[in-house]
C-alpha positions, 0 to 999 in steps of 0.5 A: 269274174275270176274266169273272165278277168283272170283275177286271183281268188283273193282279188275276186273277194276284194272286187265283190266287196267293192261292188257291195259298197257301190250298191250301198250308195245307189238308191233302191239297190240296198235290197240287192246287196244280200244277193251278191256273194262275198266269196267267188267260190259261191259264184263258181258253185252256182254257175258250175264253173269248177271243173269236174274232177276225180280224186285218187289216193296216190302211192308216194313210192310207185305212184299207183292210184286208187279211187279216194273220197275224202268224206267216206274213205277216212280210215278213222271211225268212232268204233276203230279210232286207231285202225291198221292201215293197209299198205300199197299192194301194187306190182309193176309186173306180175313177178314183182313183190308188192310195193307195201308203201304207207299210203296214210300219215297219222296226226294227233289233232286235239288228242285224237288220231287223224289219218290223211293221205300222203299224196292225192292225185286230182284229174279233170274228166276229159268228157266233161271238159269237152262238153263245156268246150262244145257249149261255147257259141261257134266252137262246134262249127270251128271244130268241124270245119277246120279239119276239112279245110286243113286236110286239103293239100295238092300233091307235092305241097308241103304239109301245113298241119297234121290234118294234111298227113296221109297217116291221119287221112287213112286212119280207120275205125273198128269198121275199117272205114276212115275214122275221121269221116263219121256221120254228119251228126257225129263229132270226130276229134283228134287229140295230142298229149303233152307232159312236162315237169314244173316247180309248183313254188316258182323257185328260180334258184339253181339246184332245186329238185321240187317238181310236179308233172303236169298232163295236158290234152290238146284238141287238134280240131282247133286251128293252129292260132287257137289250139294252144290258147289257155282256154282251149287246152285241157289240163288233165292234172298234175302228179304230186311232187316233190319228185318226178314219177319213177320210170314206168310209174307215170303209166298209172296217171295216164291210164286212170 
């Protein structure tokens, strides 16, 4: 329901509680109350609405990434409760020294040490996102039909969209043939990429330096009036704050 009506998770919990109360007053429906979840996250899990993501351990200095699993990659074990935590060994260029920034922070919880990452980066998998888009009724026809109609342009006529560009039309694949003119059973997609910084705390006051850097993939096969709708753009992820990535460091997020 939060997907359909853009209700926050807390509001979704209230709405579910209201539905349970309503069913309690309907004769013969009390037996169905137990089938109605109390938490919207239960609905997300059952219907597989959550995006498919990968989590990376992120260096707070150079933004280098490495795969991270919160369940298995905790350095603390019963046999080794105070381990020697490895430092970041990333080198931006071959001749540079290793970064050697600490990747973990130590906390004492109920008298025992616990290590948590300084920063993590969560990225949505584009392949899975595209699969969900193509499963929506009618979308596949739109993505296939629009590029063909938008690419039709008379000589001397102004280009109305990127599909009218000679560069796009003449784009070739590894076989030397026009890439976008694939076989009928294949889908060929054109993407653009956008990145921008934003304040995750929505603070409007001046001189605020807290920022996260978001990454978006835009599917250009959509017509222009559908292309930039919230539900039609893929939010790949956000480089964690509180500062913007250093010059050149953003490449780690782009190549993950």
